[in-house]
N, C-alpha and C positions, 0 to 999 in steps of 0.2 A: 453489529448494530448497537451493541451496548455502549461503545465508545464514541459514536457519532455525536451525541449531545455534549458530553464533556469536552471532546476535542473542539467542537464548534464554539462552545462557550469560552474555552481557553484561548482560542485563536482571536476572538474578539477582545478578550480581556488583556492578553499578553501580546503575542504577535503570531502571524502565520508561520514565520520561519522557525520560531522556537518550538511550536507545536510539531512541525514536521521533523525537526531534529529529534525531539523526544519520541515521536512515533517510530522513527527509524531506529533509535536505540532499543525500543521495546521489541521491534521486529528482529533485530540482531540477537537480543537475548533469547527470544523464542526459537530462532533458528539454531542457536547454540544448544538450547535444550533439546531440540530435535536430535542432535548428534549424540547426546548423552542418554536419550530415552532407552530404557531397558524393559519397559512394559507397555501394554496398551494404554493404561491410565496415564503414564508419563507422556506418552505420545499425544494423547488427547489434550493434556494440560499444555504441552508445548504448542499445539495447534491453536488453542484458545489464546495464548499469549501473542502468537503471530497474527491471528485474526484481530485481536484488540489493537495491535500496532498498525494494522493496515486499514483501519477505519478512518481514512483521511479524505474521503470523497468530498464531504462538505467543506473541509478546510481548503482543499485545492480549488474548489469552485468559488469560494468567497472572494478572492482577489479579482476574478473575472467579473463577478457581479458588481464589484466596486469600480472597476476600471472601464467597463464597456457601457456605452449609453443603452438605455432601456430598449430602444428599437432594434439594436444589433445583438442583444443577448442571446436570443434563440439560436441564431446561426453560430455564435461563438461556443455556446454550450454543446451544440450538435458536433462541432469540430472537435472540441475537447473530448466528448464521449466517444467519437469515432476513433480518435488516436488511442484512447485508453483500451478500447476493445480490440483494435488491431494489435496492440501490445499483448493482450491476453491470448490472442489467436496465434501470433507469430513466435513469441518468446518460448513457449514450451517446445516447439519444433527446433528452435535454435539450440536450446539446452540439450534436448534429446540427441541431436546430431553431434554435439560436442562430446557428450558422455559416451555415446556409442562408438565414437571414433578414437577418443583418447583415454577413455576410462573415467571413472568418477572423479578423480583428482586432477585431470588434465595432463597426466604423465604419458 
């Protein structure tokens, strides 16, 4: 939640694409920090960085608000939200299935 406002402001000031690229880079750094974490504090810090990078909900919804007429926005936001939450529900099972079958590194 800390990054929603800065990311939203930057996407209006710069571009949505540049903010999403920067947020992805922050997430990658946070995930790399996960792998190097040797203490609970380091793990918490890595989680904070990943969470900061994943705060792109407002940035992802801004192009929809700009491109879709006002009368159609509710339906489009519902569709976008449904896809997002299906991803949240399905992806962990896909990852778990892959890790359980091939090991953590896919070998």
